[in-house]
GUBA-561467 format. One record per residue (C-alpha): residue number from 1; y, x, z. Coordinates in nm, 4 decimals, always signed. Example, Ala and Ser with C-alpha at 12.3 -4.5 7.8 and 13.67 -1.06 7.14 Angstrom:
GUBA-561467
rec num:1&c2:-0.4500&c1:+1.2300&c3:+0.7800
rec num:2&c2:-0.1060&c1:+1.3670&c3:+0.7140
END
This chain:
GUBA-561467
rec num:1&c2:+11.8604&c1:+16.8486&c3:+5.6951
rec num:2&c2:+12.1710&c1:+17.0656&c3:+5.6566
rec num:3&c2:+12.1519&c1:+17.4446&c3:+5.6710
rec num:4&c2:+12.4784&c1:+17.5412&c3:+5.5023
rec num:5&c2:+12.8359&c1:+17.4258&c3:+5.4500
rec num:6&c2:+13.1224&c1:+17.5596&c3:+5.2420
rec num:7&c2:+13.4611&c1:+17.4093&c3:+5.3114
rec num:8&c2:+13.6224&c1:+17.4701&c3:+4.9745
rec num:9&c2:+13.4938&c1:+17.5067&c3:+4.6198
rec num:10&c2:+13.6915&c1:+17.4978&c3:+4.2969
rec num:11&c2:+13.3894&c1:+17.5141&c3:+4.0641
rec num:12&c2:+13.1109&c1:+17.2865&c3:+4.1896
rec num:13&c2:+13.2625&c1:+16.9417&c3:+4.1255
rec num:14&c2:+13.4326&c1:+16.8978&c3:+3.7867
rec num:15&c2:+13.8068&c1:+16.8361&c3:+3.8184
rec num:16&c2:+13.7897&c1:+16.8177&c3:+4.1985
rec num:17&c2:+13.8408&c1:+17.0492&c3:+4.4910
rec num:18&c2:+13.5293&c1:+16.9943&c3:+4.6977
rec num:19&c2:+13.3291&c1:+17.0916&c3:+5.0013
rec num:20&c2:+12.9621&c1:+17.1814&c3:+4.9553
rec num:21&c2:+12.6727&c1:+17.0719&c3:+5.1769
rec num:22&c2:+12.3437&c1:+17.2643&c3:+5.1479
rec num:23&c2:+12.0191&c1:+17.0887&c3:+5.2410
rec num:24&c2:+11.6951&c1:+17.2769&c3:+5.2860
rec num:25&c2:+11.3498&c1:+17.2330&c3:+5.1383
rec num:26&c2:+11.2383&c1:+17.1927&c3:+4.7779
rec num:27&c2:+10.9316&c1:+17.0511&c3:+4.6045
rec num:28&c2:+10.9619&c1:+17.2903&c3:+4.3086
rec num:29&c2:+10.9142&c1:+17.6648&c3:+4.2802
rec num:30&c2:+11.1397&c1:+17.7784&c3:+3.9982
rec num:31&c2:+11.1317&c1:+18.1567&c3:+3.9402
rec num:32&c2:+11.5014&c1:+18.1599&c3:+3.8500
rec num:33&c2:+11.6152&c1:+17.9748&c3:+4.1653
rec num:34&c2:+11.9037&c1:+18.1577&c3:+4.3325
rec num:35&c2:+11.9158&c1:+17.9488&c3:+4.6537
rec num:36&c2:+11.5966&c1:+18.1073&c3:+4.7796
rec num:37&c2:+11.7073&c1:+18.0928&c3:+5.1429
rec num:38&c2:+11.6914&c1:+17.7106&c3:+5.1197
rec num:39&c2:+11.3578&c1:+17.6832&c3:+4.9378
rec num:40&c2:+11.1037&c1:+17.8940&c3:+5.1240
rec num:41&c2:+11.0118&c1:+17.8024&c3:+5.4808
rec num:42&c2:+11.0044&c1:+18.1640&c3:+5.5913
rec num:43&c2:+11.3647&c1:+18.1966&c3:+5.4774
rec num:44&c2:+11.5209&c1:+17.8796&c3:+5.6155
rec num:45&c2:+11.3229&c1:+17.8367&c3:+5.9399
rec num:46&c2:+11.5552&c1:+18.0726&c3:+6.1266
rec num:47&c2:+11.8768&c1:+17.9291&c3:+5.9843
rec num:48&c2:+12.0528&c1:+17.7029&c3:+6.2358
rec num:49&c2:+12.0617&c1:+17.3302&c3:+6.1648
rec num:50&c2:+12.4124&c1:+17.1926&c3:+6.1235
rec num:51&c2:+12.4477&c1:+16.8472&c3:+6.2820
rec num:52&c2:+12.5625&c1:+16.5659&c3:+6.0536
rec num:53&c2:+12.8441&c1:+16.4801&c3:+6.2960
rec num:54&c2:+12.9802&c1:+16.8347&c3:+6.2746
rec num:55&c2:+12.9871&c1:+16.8073&c3:+5.8960
rec num:56&c2:+13.1562&c1:+16.4663&c3:+5.9066
rec num:57&c2:+13.4219&c1:+16.5916&c3:+6.1471
rec num:58&c2:+13.4925&c1:+16.8919&c3:+5.9253
rec num:59&c2:+13.5179&c1:+16.6719&c3:+5.6156
rec num:60&c2:+13.7542&c1:+16.4314&c3:+5.7913
rec num:61&c2:+13.9802&c1:+16.7208&c3:+5.8847
rec num:62&c2:+13.9801&c1:+16.8490&c3:+5.5284
rec num:63&c2:+14.0542&c1:+16.5145&c3:+5.3617
rec num:64&c2:+14.3763&c1:+16.5425&c3:+5.1685
rec num:65&c2:+14.2933&c1:+16.8960&c3:+5.0634
rec num:66&c2:+13.9504&c1:+16.8214&c3:+4.9178
rec num:67&c2:+13.8727&c1:+16.5232&c3:+4.6957
rec num:68&c2:+13.4959&c1:+16.5384&c3:+4.6896
rec num:69&c2:+13.1716&c1:+16.6613&c3:+4.8421
rec num:70&c2:+12.8824&c1:+16.8274&c3:+4.6599
rec num:71&c2:+12.5369&c1:+16.7883&c3:+4.8122
rec num:72&c2:+12.2981&c1:+17.0514&c3:+4.6836
rec num:73&c2:+11.9897&c1:+17.2378&c3:+4.7975
rec num:74&c2:+11.7075&c1:+17.2946&c3:+4.7894
rec num:75&c2:+11.6422&c1:+16.9410&c3:+4.6724
rec num:76&c2:+11.8630&c1:+16.6911&c3:+4.8568
rec num:77&c2:+11.6672&c1:+16.3801&c3:+4.7558
rec num:78&c2:+11.3713&c1:+16.4928&c3:+4.9692
rec num:79&c2:+11.5733&c1:+16.3641&c3:+5.2646
rec num:80&c2:+11.5609&c1:+16.0021&c3:+5.1521
rec num:81&c2:+11.7045&c1:+15.7567&c3:+5.4065
rec num:82&c2:+11.8820&c1:+16.0276&c3:+5.6042
rec num:83&c2:+12.0606&c1:+16.1467&c3:+5.2911
rec num:84&c2:+12.1475&c1:+15.7864&c3:+5.2059
rec num:85&c2:+12.3055&c1:+15.7351&c3:+5.5482
rec num:86&c2:+12.5076&c1:+16.0574&c3:+5.5246
rec num:87&c2:+12.6384&c1:+15.9706&c3:+5.1792
rec num:88&c2:+12.7356&c1:+15.6201&c3:+5.2939
rec num:89&c2:+12.9363&c1:+15.7643&c3:+5.5797
rec num:90&c2:+13.1116&c1:+16.0240&c3:+5.3644
rec num:91&c2:+13.1896&c1:+15.7672&c3:+5.0978
rec num:92&c2:+13.3072&c1:+15.4774&c3:+5.3132
rec num:93&c2:+13.4219&c1:+15.6300&c3:+5.6416
rec num:94&c2:+13.6004&c1:+15.9323&c3:+5.4961
rec num:95&c2:+13.6623&c1:+15.8169&c3:+5.1393
rec num:96&c2:+13.5509&c1:+16.1229&c3:+4.9431
rec num:97&c2:+13.3810&c1:+16.1322&c3:+4.6035
rec num:98&c2:+13.0145&c1:+16.2377&c3:+4.6032
rec num:99&c2:+12.8274&c1:+16.4671&c3:+4.3662
rec num:100&c2:+12.4545&c1:+16.5333&c3:+4.4037
rec num:101&c2:+12.2631&c1:+16.8208&c3:+4.2447
rec num:102&c2:+11.8988&c1:+16.7323&c3:+4.1821
rec num:103&c2:+11.5806&c1:+16.8311&c3:+4.0024
rec num:104&c2:+11.5239&c1:+16.4653&c3:+3.9160
rec num:105&c2:+11.1994&c1:+16.4220&c3:+4.1069
rec num:106&c2:+11.3099&c1:+16.1117&c3:+4.3001
rec num:107&c2:+11.4190&c1:+15.8492&c3:+4.0453
rec num:108&c2:+11.3951&c1:+15.5564&c3:+4.2868
rec num:109&c2:+11.6400&c1:+15.7071&c3:+4.5338
rec num:110&c2:+11.8889&c1:+15.8095&c3:+4.2655
rec num:111&c2:+11.8717&c1:+15.4644&c3:+4.1088
rec num:112&c2:+11.9446&c1:+15.3060&c3:+4.4455
rec num:113&c2:+12.2413&c1:+15.5379&c3:+4.5014
rec num:114&c2:+12.3826&c1:+15.4496&c3:+4.1601
rec num:115&c2:+12.3234&c1:+15.0773&c3:+4.2017
rec num:116&c2:+12.5117&c1:+15.0905&c3:+4.5323
rec num:117&c2:+12.7931&c1:+15.2894&c3:+4.3684
rec num:118&c2:+12.7476&c1:+15.5774&c3:+4.6122
rec num:119&c2:+12.7559&c1:+15.8565&c3:+4.3534
rec num:120&c2:+13.0495&c1:+15.9696&c3:+4.1428
rec num:121&c2:+12.8665&c1:+16.2526&c3:+3.9659
rec num:122&c2:+12.5078&c1:+16.3722&c3:+3.9254
rec num:123&c2:+12.4014&c1:+16.7134&c3:+3.7983
rec num:124&c2:+12.0367&c1:+16.7234&c3:+3.6934
rec num:125&c2:+11.8639&c1:+17.0537&c3:+3.6298
rec num:126&c2:+11.6369&c1:+17.0175&c3:+3.3267
rec num:127&c2:+11.4085&c1:+17.3108&c3:+3.4011
rec num:128&c2:+11.1942&c1:+17.3627&c3:+3.0929
rec num:129&c2:+10.9977&c1:+17.1691&c3:+2.8306
rec num:130&c2:+10.8136&c1:+16.8638&c3:+2.9698
rec num:131&c2:+10.4703&c1:+17.0136&c3:+2.9086
rec num:132&c2:+10.5525&c1:+17.3163&c3:+3.1246
rec num:133&c2:+10.6695&c1:+17.1362&c3:+3.4389
rec num:134&c2:+10.3333&c1:+17.1936&c3:+3.6124
rec num:135&c2:+10.4160&c1:+17.5655&c3:+3.6109
rec num:136&c2:+10.6948&c1:+17.4822&c3:+3.8579
rec num:137&c2:+10.4884&c1:+17.2444&c3:+4.0671
rec num:138&c2:+10.6632&c1:+16.9477&c3:+3.9091
rec num:139&c2:+10.5633&c1:+16.6183&c3:+3.7494
rec num:140&c2:+10.7749&c1:+16.5522&c3:+3.4423
rec num:141&c2:+10.6960&c1:+16.1801&c3:+3.4440
rec num:142&c2:+10.9203&c1:+16.1559&c3:+3.7507
rec num:143&c2:+11.1980&c1:+16.3490&c3:+3.5795
rec num:144&c2:+11.1598&c1:+16.1380&c3:+3.2659
rec num:145&c2:+11.2139&c1:+15.8252&c3:+3.4749
rec num:146&c2:+11.5223&c1:+15.9819&c3:+3.6332
rec num:147&c2:+11.6611&c1:+16.0656&c3:+3.2895
rec num:148&c2:+11.6070&c1:+15.7027&c3:+3.1878
rec num:149&c2:+11.8001&c1:+15.5876&c3:+3.4968
rec num:150&c2:+12.0824&c1:+15.8349&c3:+3.4407
rec num:151&c2:+12.1301&c1:+15.7324&c3:+3.0778
rec num:152&c2:+12.2661&c1:+15.4040&c3:+3.2099
rec num:153&c2:+12.5523&c1:+15.6015&c3:+3.3684
rec num:154&c2:+12.6310&c1:+15.8758&c3:+3.1138
rec num:155&c2:+12.9911&c1:+15.9126&c3:+3.2284
rec num:156&c2:+12.8661&c1:+16.0298&c3:+3.5700
rec num:157&c2:+12.5986&c1:+16.2734&c3:+3.4568
rec num:158&c2:+12.5728&c1:+16.6388&c3:+3.3630
rec num:159&c2:+12.2445&c1:+16.7870&c3:+3.2417
rec num:160&c2:+12.2127&c1:+17.1571&c3:+3.3247
rec num:161&c2:+11.9741&c1:+17.3964&c3:+3.1523
rec num:162&c2:+11.9242&c1:+17.7486&c3:+3.2859
rec num:163&c2:+11.8192&c1:+17.9787&c3:+3.0038
rec num:164&c2:+11.5410&c1:+18.1686&c3:+3.1784
rec num:165&c2:+11.3450&c1:+18.3394&c3:+2.8970
rec num:166&c2:+10.9882&c1:+18.2928&c3:+3.0298
rec num:167&c2:+11.0470&c1:+17.9158&c3:+3.0630
rec num:168&c2:+11.2949&c1:+17.8479&c3:+2.7849
rec num:169&c2:+11.2680&c1:+17.9349&c3:+2.4166
rec num:170&c2:+11.3173&c1:+17.7597&c3:+2.0846
rec num:171&c2:+10.9943&c1:+17.5611&c3:+2.1160
rec num:172&c2:+11.0840&c1:+17.4495&c3:+2.4658
rec num:173&c2:+11.4260&c1:+17.3351&c3:+2.3502
rec num:174&c2:+11.2710&c1:+17.1402&c3:+2.0634
rec num:175&c2:+11.0517&c1:+16.9539&c3:+2.3125
rec num:176&c2:+11.3497&c1:+16.8843&c3:+2.5384
rec num:177&c2:+11.5867&c1:+16.7559&c3:+2.2703
rec num:178&c2:+11.4653&c1:+16.3915&c3:+2.2569
rec num:179&c2:+11.5287&c1:+16.3573&c3:+2.6310
rec num:180&c2:+11.8843&c1:+16.4898&c3:+2.5938
rec num:181&c2:+11.9921&c1:+16.2243&c3:+2.3463
rec num:182&c2:+12.2457&c1:+15.9837&c3:+2.4922
rec num:183&c2:+12.3962&c1:+16.2223&c3:+2.7472
rec num:184&c2:+12.7615&c1:+16.3183&c3:+2.7183
rec num:185&c2:+12.7676&c1:+16.6509&c3:+2.9038
rec num:186&c2:+12.5073&c1:+16.9273&c3:+2.8751
rec num:187&c2:+12.5661&c1:+17.2662&c3:+3.0354
rec num:188&c2:+12.3878&c1:+17.5832&c3:+2.9254
rec num:189&c2:+12.3700&c1:+17.8229&c3:+3.2180
rec num:190&c2:+12.3041&c1:+18.1934&c3:+3.2203
rec num:191&c2:+12.0015&c1:+18.3126&c3:+3.4135
rec num:192&c2:+12.1078&c1:+18.5516&c3:+3.6899
rec num:193&c2:+11.8467&c1:+18.8227&c3:+3.7454
rec num:194&c2:+12.0166&c1:+18.9718&c3:+4.0513
rec num:195&c2:+11.9002&c1:+18.7107&c3:+4.3046
rec num:196&c2:+11.6216&c1:+18.4629&c3:+4.2455
rec num:197&c2:+11.2862&c1:+18.3403&c3:+4.3730
rec num:198&c2:+11.0427&c1:+18.5431&c3:+4.1634
rec num:199&c2:+11.2091&c1:+18.6243&c3:+3.8326
rec num:200&c2:+11.3238&c1:+18.9748&c3:+3.9169
rec num:201&c2:+11.2713&c1:+19.2157&c3:+3.6329
rec num:202&c2:+11.3221&c1:+18.9480&c3:+3.3666
rec num:203&c2:+11.6105&c1:+19.0327&c3:+3.1360
rec num:204&c2:+11.8460&c1:+18.7492&c3:+3.0407
rec num:205&c2:+11.9036&c1:+18.6503&c3:+2.6807
rec num:206&c2:+12.1664&c1:+18.8348&c3:+2.4821
rec num:207&c2:+12.5025&c1:+18.6779&c3:+2.4034
rec num:208&c2:+12.3857&c1:+18.6178&c3:+2.0464
rec num:209&c2:+12.0736&c1:+18.4366&c3:+2.1656
rec num:210&c2:+12.2778&c1:+18.2197&c3:+2.4021
rec num:211&c2:+12.5051&c1:+18.1252&c3:+2.1148
rec num:212&c2:+12.2070&c1:+18.0378&c3:+1.8956
rec num:213&c2:+12.0809&c1:+17.7881&c3:+2.1559
rec num:214&c2:+12.4346&c1:+17.6531&c3:+2.1894
rec num:215&c2:+12.4529&c1:+17.5977&c3:+1.8131
rec num:216&c2:+12.1161&c1:+17.4199&c3:+1.8043
rec num:217&c2:+12.2349&c1:+17.1771&c3:+2.0694
rec num:218&c2:+12.5635&c1:+17.1186&c3:+1.8907
rec num:219&c2:+12.3835&c1:+17.0425&c3:+1.5655
rec num:220&c2:+12.1289&c1:+16.8055&c3:+1.7203
rec num:221&c2:+12.3646&c1:+16.6349&c3:+1.9659
rec num:222&c2:+12.6981&c1:+16.6158&c3:+1.7822
rec num:223&c2:+12.8504&c1:+16.3564&c3:+2.0179
rec num:224&c2:+12.7690&c1:+16.5515&c3:+2.3348
rec num:225&c2:+12.9991&c1:+16.7994&c3:+2.5021
rec num:226&c2:+12.8051&c1:+17.1258&c3:+2.5306
rec num:227&c2:+12.9374&c1:+17.3518&c3:+2.8054
rec num:228&c2:+12.8998&c1:+17.7300&c3:+2.7961
rec num:229&c2:+12.8255&c1:+17.8843&c3:+3.1322
rec num:230&c2:+12.7319&c1:+18.2292&c3:+3.0069
END
């Protein structure tokens, strides 16, 4: 399940020093993905598996310095019961806060985690307009259900949007806006052309274009906190 571990991060968990766990495998194929070594089988098959117990020991040793753990991927929720067991142990045996990064394709698992109070923060990547999810191999009905679940816990949720020009423009944003209503934190992220799955050669938006999208969100979602990550 685990192919990577970073002992200290100051940027991945808001207001917390955290460790980061990287799971492998993903059910989407997003051109702008920058964790390509965790998505494609030919990339992760030769990476060594890190035993859960090794991770738990490391986290126990770091408690007091770190306050939380970020579980990212790939898509962590593909690991179902095994992920659930790991989170339970981190939460209750070690006592660290948990953040999960997800594409939103497993609403049932996320709802269970939230009902059991296992998650302190969820970052959902809203990839593109609902009608274009098939281009990524995704089913937006699953993501829509996840968004419905997460709206019951707005204080724990951040919606992230990567501004990748071929999959995000003004029309896409217009289609996404109704699903963003009710969320408190929305982060606009810059597309990084240097390292990604298949988006090489695509130029990112200009600073002016980023600011235009930022303004649209501010105007349509005046109660939300819109974060600039560009």
